[in-house]
N, CA and C atoms as a LAMMPS dump frame, in Angstrom:
ITEM: TIMESTEP
0
ITEM: NUMBER OF ATOMS
327
ITEM: BOX BOUNDS ff ff ff
-5.0000000000000000e+02 5.0000000000000000e+02
-5.0000000000000000e+02 5.0000000000000000e+02
-5.0000000000000000e+02 5.0000000000000000e+02
ITEM: ATOMS id mol type element x y z
1 1 1 N -275.768 132.369 -194.266
2 1 2 C -274.14 132.67 -194.215
3 1 3 C -273.409 131.686 -193.804
4 2 1 N -272.164 131.364 -194.492
5 2 2 C -271.451 130.177 -194.329
6 2 3 C -270.419 130.786 -193.388
7 3 1 N -269.73 129.998 -192.392
8 3 2 C -268.697 130.36 -191.783
9 3 3 C -267.602 129.385 -191.87
10 4 1 N -266.615 129.798 -191.393
11 4 2 C -265.091 129.019 -191.658
12 4 3 C -264.557 129.321 -190.279
13 5 1 N -264.26 128.38 -189.59
14 5 2 C -263.76 128.569 -188.221
15 5 3 C -262.34 128.753 -188.332
16 6 1 N -261.869 129.924 -187.767
17 6 2 C -260.32 130.5 -187.598
18 6 3 C -259.625 130.115 -186.424
19 7 1 N -260.403 130.068 -185.252
20 7 2 C -259.454 129.685 -184.042
21 7 3 C -260.431 130.145 -182.699
22 8 1 N -260.122 129.655 -181.599
23 8 2 C -260.715 129.838 -180.398
24 8 3 C -259.469 130.378 -179.101
25 9 1 N -260.035 131.031 -178.312
26 9 2 C -259.481 131.526 -177.247
27 9 3 C -258.804 130.254 -176.244
28 10 1 N -259.838 129.267 -176.084
29 10 2 C -259.354 128.169 -175.246
30 10 3 C -259.788 126.991 -176.13
31 11 1 N -259.565 125.713 -175.275
32 11 2 C -260.057 124.445 -175.922
33 11 3 C -261.287 124.022 -175.502
34 12 1 N -261.857 123.079 -175.985
35 12 2 C -263.351 122.539 -175.713
36 12 3 C -264.419 123.286 -176.293
37 13 1 N -265.549 123.012 -175.825
38 13 2 C -266.813 123.605 -176.362
39 13 3 C -266.869 125.202 -176.098
40 14 1 N -267.872 125.753 -176.648
41 14 2 C -268.203 127.25 -176.444
42 14 3 C -266.737 128.055 -176.485
43 15 1 N -266.662 128.914 -175.594
44 15 2 C -265.473 130 -175.56
45 15 3 C -265.46 130.774 -176.835
46 16 1 N -265.01 132.17 -176.541
47 16 2 C -264.709 132.966 -177.533
48 16 3 C -264.112 132.239 -178.814
49 17 1 N -264.617 132.628 -179.898
50 17 2 C -264.339 131.862 -181.251
51 17 3 C -264.309 132.905 -182.326
52 18 1 N -263.694 132.947 -183.298
53 18 2 C -263.376 133.736 -184.54
54 18 3 C -263.824 132.832 -185.831
55 19 1 N -264.869 133.299 -186.442
56 19 2 C -265.072 132.928 -187.897
57 19 3 C -264.78 133.744 -188.936
58 20 1 N -264.537 133.39 -190.153
59 20 2 C -264.581 134.253 -191.321
60 20 3 C -266.054 133.579 -191.841
61 21 1 N -266.742 134.746 -192.847
62 21 2 C -267.9 134.335 -193.444
63 21 3 C -267.819 134.488 -194.952
64 22 1 N -268.637 134.006 -195.497
65 22 2 C -268.696 134.182 -197.309
66 22 3 C -269.123 135.438 -197.375
67 23 1 N -269.27 136.362 -196.668
68 23 2 C -269.747 137.762 -197.086
69 23 3 C -268.691 138.955 -196.499
70 24 1 N -267.371 138.156 -196.66
71 24 2 C -266.188 138.996 -196.268
72 24 3 C -266.193 139.976 -194.915
73 25 1 N -266.816 139.13 -193.986
74 25 2 C -266.83 139.745 -192.733
75 25 3 C -266.195 138.649 -191.95
76 26 1 N -266.18 139.096 -190.45
77 26 2 C -265.884 138.08 -189.262
78 26 3 C -266.997 138.052 -188.499
79 27 1 N -267.234 136.762 -188.007
80 27 2 C -268.028 136.65 -186.909
81 27 3 C -267.468 136.215 -185.584
82 28 1 N -267.602 137.022 -184.54
83 28 2 C -267.041 137.155 -183.376
84 28 3 C -267.744 136.573 -182.105
85 29 1 N -267.492 135.421 -181.606
86 29 2 C -268.399 134.902 -180.627
87 29 3 C -267.437 135.071 -179.063
88 30 1 N -268.117 135.719 -178.272
89 30 2 C -267.581 136.297 -177.03
90 30 3 C -268.658 136.333 -175.786
91 31 1 N -268.276 136.67 -174.846
92 31 2 C -268.839 136.68 -173.626
93 31 3 C -269.912 137.892 -173.781
94 32 1 N -271.324 137.858 -173.17
95 32 2 C -272.293 138.918 -173.193
96 32 3 C -271.84 140.041 -172.513
97 33 1 N -272.211 141.003 -173.131
98 33 2 C -271.972 142.684 -172.412
99 33 3 C -273.27 142.922 -171.771
100 34 1 N -273.471 143.4 -170.564
101 34 2 C -274.57 143.554 -169.79
102 34 3 C -275.25 144.695 -170.627
103 35 1 N -276.31 144.543 -171.072
104 35 2 C -277.149 145.806 -171.588
105 35 3 C -276.726 146.193 -172.805
106 36 1 N -276.038 145.369 -173.62
107 36 2 C -275.398 145.768 -174.935
108 36 3 C -275.556 144.375 -175.823
109 37 1 N -276.756 144.092 -176.514
110 37 2 C -276.764 143.162 -177.366
111 37 3 C -275.737 143.282 -178.533
112 38 1 N -275.477 144.24 -178.873
113 38 2 C -274.427 144.58 -180.145
114 38 3 C -273.148 144.323 -179.693
115 39 1 N -272.714 144.058 -178.496
116 39 2 C -271.471 143.973 -178.237
117 39 3 C -271.059 142.61 -177.733
118 40 1 N -269.718 142.065 -177.438
119 40 2 C -269.266 141.057 -176.987
120 40 3 C -267.874 141.404 -176.384
121 41 1 N -267.397 140.657 -175.379
122 41 2 C -265.948 140.664 -174.915
123 41 3 C -265.333 139.294 -175.092
124 42 1 N -264.16 139.965 -175.71
125 42 2 C -263.139 138.669 -176.257
126 42 3 C -261.984 138.84 -175.484
127 43 1 N -261.356 137.934 -175.23
128 43 2 C -259.604 137.895 -174.831
129 43 3 C -258.781 138.685 -176.025
130 44 1 N -257.928 139.327 -175.786
131 44 2 C -256.907 139.798 -176.498
132 44 3 C -256.411 138.873 -177.604
133 45 1 N -255.954 137.688 -176.906
134 45 2 C -255.389 136.447 -177.979
135 45 3 C -256.168 136.024 -178.872
136 46 1 N -257.561 136.206 -178.993
137 46 2 C -258.366 135.799 -179.835
138 46 3 C -258.095 136.677 -181.303
139 47 1 N -257.551 137.592 -181.409
140 47 2 C -257.318 138.478 -182.572
141 47 3 C -256.218 137.702 -183.236
142 48 1 N -255.443 137.009 -182.517
143 48 2 C -254.171 136.15 -183.231
144 48 3 C -254.607 135.376 -184.529
145 49 1 N -256.092 135.086 -184.36
146 49 2 C -256.614 134.114 -185.564
147 49 3 C -257.226 134.908 -186.683
148 50 1 N -257.073 136.15 -186.698
149 50 2 C -257.449 136.893 -187.889
150 50 3 C -256.74 136.37 -189.108
151 51 1 N -257.303 136.43 -190.432
152 51 2 C -256.691 136.111 -191.524
153 51 3 C -255.501 137.099 -191.926
154 52 1 N -254.425 136.454 -192.43
155 52 2 C -253.24 137.217 -192.832
156 52 3 C -253.623 138.55 -193.577
157 53 1 N -253.024 139.636 -193.355
158 53 2 C -253.34 140.89 -194.075
159 53 3 C -254.43 141.489 -193.864
160 54 1 N -255.243 141.025 -192.602
161 54 2 C -256.692 141.686 -192.346
162 54 3 C -256.698 142.061 -190.915
163 55 1 N -257.751 142.545 -190.541
164 55 2 C -258.009 143.095 -189.162
165 55 3 C -259.626 143.204 -188.987
166 56 1 N -259.966 143.064 -187.749
167 56 2 C -261.218 143.23 -187.12
168 56 3 C -261.619 144.933 -187.545
169 57 1 N -262.432 145.141 -188.209
170 57 2 C -262.869 146.575 -188.669
171 57 3 C -263.94 147.037 -187.662
172 58 1 N -264.06 146.872 -186.405
173 58 2 C -264.987 147.26 -185.402
174 58 3 C -264.265 148.039 -184.431
175 59 1 N -265.061 148.917 -183.848
176 59 2 C -264.478 149.753 -182.544
177 59 3 C -264.421 148.589 -181.286
178 60 1 N -263.153 148.726 -180.823
179 60 2 C -262.769 147.763 -179.722
180 60 3 C -262.263 149.061 -178.592
181 61 1 N -262.916 148.385 -177.361
182 61 2 C -262.292 149.308 -176.123
183 61 3 C -261.596 148.166 -175.248
184 62 1 N -260.538 148.555 -174.879
185 62 2 C -259.539 147.653 -173.927
186 62 3 C -260.231 147.551 -172.46
187 63 1 N -260.465 146.503 -171.982
188 63 2 C -261.07 146.602 -170.733
189 63 3 C -260.134 146.587 -169.661
190 64 1 N -258.927 146.603 -169.726
191 64 2 C -257.827 146.865 -168.642
192 64 3 C -257.598 145.322 -167.949
193 65 1 N -258.308 144.076 -168.531
194 65 2 C -257.982 142.967 -167.77
195 65 3 C -257.783 141.838 -169.011
196 66 1 N -257.078 142.179 -169.921
197 66 2 C -256.679 141.246 -170.931
198 66 3 C -257.859 140.954 -171.914
199 67 1 N -258.944 141.886 -172.082
200 67 2 C -259.868 141.601 -172.867
201 67 3 C -260.2 142.938 -173.761
202 68 1 N -260.987 142.751 -174.611
203 68 2 C -261.64 143.892 -175.253
204 68 3 C -263.177 143.535 -175.442
205 69 1 N -263.954 144.847 -175.484
206 69 2 C -265.234 144.713 -175.846
207 69 3 C -265.324 145.254 -177.317
208 70 1 N -266.26 144.545 -178.133
209 70 2 C -266.449 145.086 -179.439
210 70 3 C -267.813 145.09 -179.851
211 71 1 N -267.937 146.119 -180.755
212 71 2 C -269.533 146.346 -181.361
213 71 3 C -269.689 145.869 -182.577
214 72 1 N -270.558 145.224 -182.909
215 72 2 C -270.937 144.531 -184.076
216 72 3 C -272.412 144.36 -184.365
217 73 1 N -272.77 143.812 -185.332
218 73 2 C -274.173 143.543 -185.706
219 73 3 C -274.424 142.009 -185.082
220 74 1 N -275.548 142.031 -184.274
221 74 2 C -275.932 140.696 -183.723
222 74 3 C -276.404 139.701 -184.882
223 75 1 N -275.706 138.438 -184.789
224 75 2 C -275.957 137.412 -185.723
225 75 3 C -277.323 136.845 -185.422
226 76 1 N -278.223 136.856 -186.588
227 76 2 C -279.519 136.181 -186.608
228 76 3 C -279.72 135.144 -187.472
229 77 1 N -278.621 134.991 -188.581
230 77 2 C -278.76 134.105 -189.408
231 77 3 C -278.83 132.514 -188.791
232 78 1 N -279.808 131.758 -189.232
233 78 2 C -280.268 130.499 -188.682
234 78 3 C -278.889 129.53 -188.969
235 79 1 N -278.525 129.293 -190.321
236 79 2 C -277.486 128.446 -190.847
237 79 3 C -276.274 128.834 -189.998
238 80 1 N -275.862 130.249 -189.731
239 80 2 C -274.831 130.222 -188.935
240 80 3 C -274.859 129.902 -187.533
241 81 1 N -275.943 130.342 -186.993
242 81 2 C -275.964 130.196 -185.393
243 81 3 C -276.029 128.43 -185.254
244 82 1 N -276.551 127.837 -186.142
245 82 2 C -276.52 126.217 -186.042
246 82 3 C -275.436 125.628 -186.186
247 83 1 N -274.082 126.338 -186.676
248 83 2 C -272.989 125.869 -186.909
249 83 3 C -272.028 125.977 -185.713
250 84 1 N -272.515 127.144 -184.86
251 84 2 C -271.65 127.445 -183.694
252 84 3 C -272.005 126.725 -182.408
253 85 1 N -271.279 126.663 -181.364
254 85 2 C -271.529 126.086 -180.106
255 85 3 C -271.57 127.407 -179.166
256 86 1 N -272.849 127.867 -178.86
257 86 2 C -272.835 129.084 -178.188
258 86 3 C -273.37 128.866 -176.803
259 87 1 N -272.78 128.826 -175.66
260 87 2 C -273.155 128.763 -174.291
261 87 3 C -274.238 129.953 -173.871
262 88 1 N -274.954 129.57 -172.967
263 88 2 C -275.775 130.768 -172.361
264 88 3 C -275.096 132.043 -172.148
265 89 1 N -274.056 131.933 -171.696
266 89 2 C -273.328 133.265 -171.188
267 89 3 C -272.641 133.897 -172.368
268 90 1 N -272.7 133.63 -173.669
269 90 2 C -271.985 134.282 -174.87
270 90 3 C -273.122 134.664 -175.689
271 91 1 N -272.542 135.249 -176.784
272 91 2 C -273.284 135.431 -177.938
273 91 3 C -272.293 136.168 -178.949
274 92 1 N -272.781 136.582 -180.423
275 92 2 C -271.847 136.581 -181.311
276 92 3 C -272.529 137.685 -182.188
277 93 1 N -271.447 138.655 -182.815
278 93 2 C -271.692 139.729 -183.551
279 93 3 C -271.05 139.531 -184.986
280 94 1 N -271.434 140.332 -186.071
281 94 2 C -270.719 140.183 -187.203
282 94 3 C -270.154 141.49 -187.43
283 95 1 N -268.751 141.389 -187.89
284 95 2 C -267.972 142.57 -187.956
285 95 3 C -267.326 142.748 -189.218
286 96 1 N -267.076 144.057 -189.739
287 96 2 C -266.251 144.334 -191.017
288 96 3 C -264.966 143.424 -190.968
289 97 1 N -264.338 142.947 -192.153
290 97 2 C -263.134 142.285 -192.192
291 97 3 C -262.365 143.342 -193.435
292 98 1 N -261.354 144.145 -192.609
293 98 2 C -260.656 144.906 -193.298
294 98 3 C -259.29 144.564 -193.936
295 99 1 N -258.77 145.035 -194.883
296 99 2 C -257.509 144.717 -195.55
297 99 3 C -256.43 145.793 -194.79
298 100 1 N -255.478 145.299 -194.369
299 100 2 C -254.364 146.122 -193.791
300 100 3 C -253.698 146.977 -194.925
301 101 1 N -253.544 148.151 -194.757
302 101 2 C -253.067 149.343 -195.571
303 101 3 C -251.681 149.759 -195.045
304 102 1 N -250.396 149.706 -195.793
305 102 2 C -249.404 150.115 -194.984
306 102 3 C -249.109 151.556 -196.123
307 103 1 N -248.596 152.398 -195.179
308 103 2 C -248.201 153.783 -195.757
309 103 3 C -246.549 153.871 -195.537
310 104 1 N -245.925 154.27 -196.567
311 104 2 C -244.713 154.352 -196.433
312 104 3 C -243.857 153.22 -196.366
313 105 1 N -242.563 153.29 -196.326
314 105 2 C -241.554 152.278 -196.099
315 105 3 C -241.222 151.87 -194.751
316 106 1 N -240.304 151.024 -194.377
317 106 2 C -239.764 150.299 -193.358
318 106 3 C -239.366 151.715 -192.359
319 107 1 N -239.418 151.594 -191.056
320 107 2 C -238.675 152.398 -190.329
321 107 3 C -237.475 152.355 -190.03
322 108 1 N -236.552 153.41 -190.117
323 108 2 C -235.344 153.395 -189.911
324 108 3 C -234.831 154.188 -188.566
325 109 1 N -233.588 153.653 -188.05
326 109 2 C -233.699 154.131 -186.632
327 109 3 C -232.338 154.797 -186.269
C-alpha cells in the first residue's frame, strides 16, 4: 500500500496523522484506545486534512474533549508501516474514503 501524507495535528515526529492510500482509502494514525486494536483517537482538527470533496467514511464517536475515536481496519502492510513514524502510544487504521454527495440546492432563509 502506498501512502500520501495529507497532514498532522501537531508539528514534529509521531502525532496523529492522516494519509491517503493508493487503494482509495485513508490511513489514520492516532492514539491507541484501550482494549480496541481496531480503533484510534484523533483530535477534531486532523479531519481538516481530508482531500477536498471527500470525508472519512468510518464510525466516529465524539469523546467530549476535542477528539473522536474512530473504528477501522488495523494496518499490517509492511510498506505502509515503514513509511510512518508511529510512537509506542499510537497505532493506525485504514478507513474508507467516501465522496461527498449533496442533495438539493442552497439553503434559503
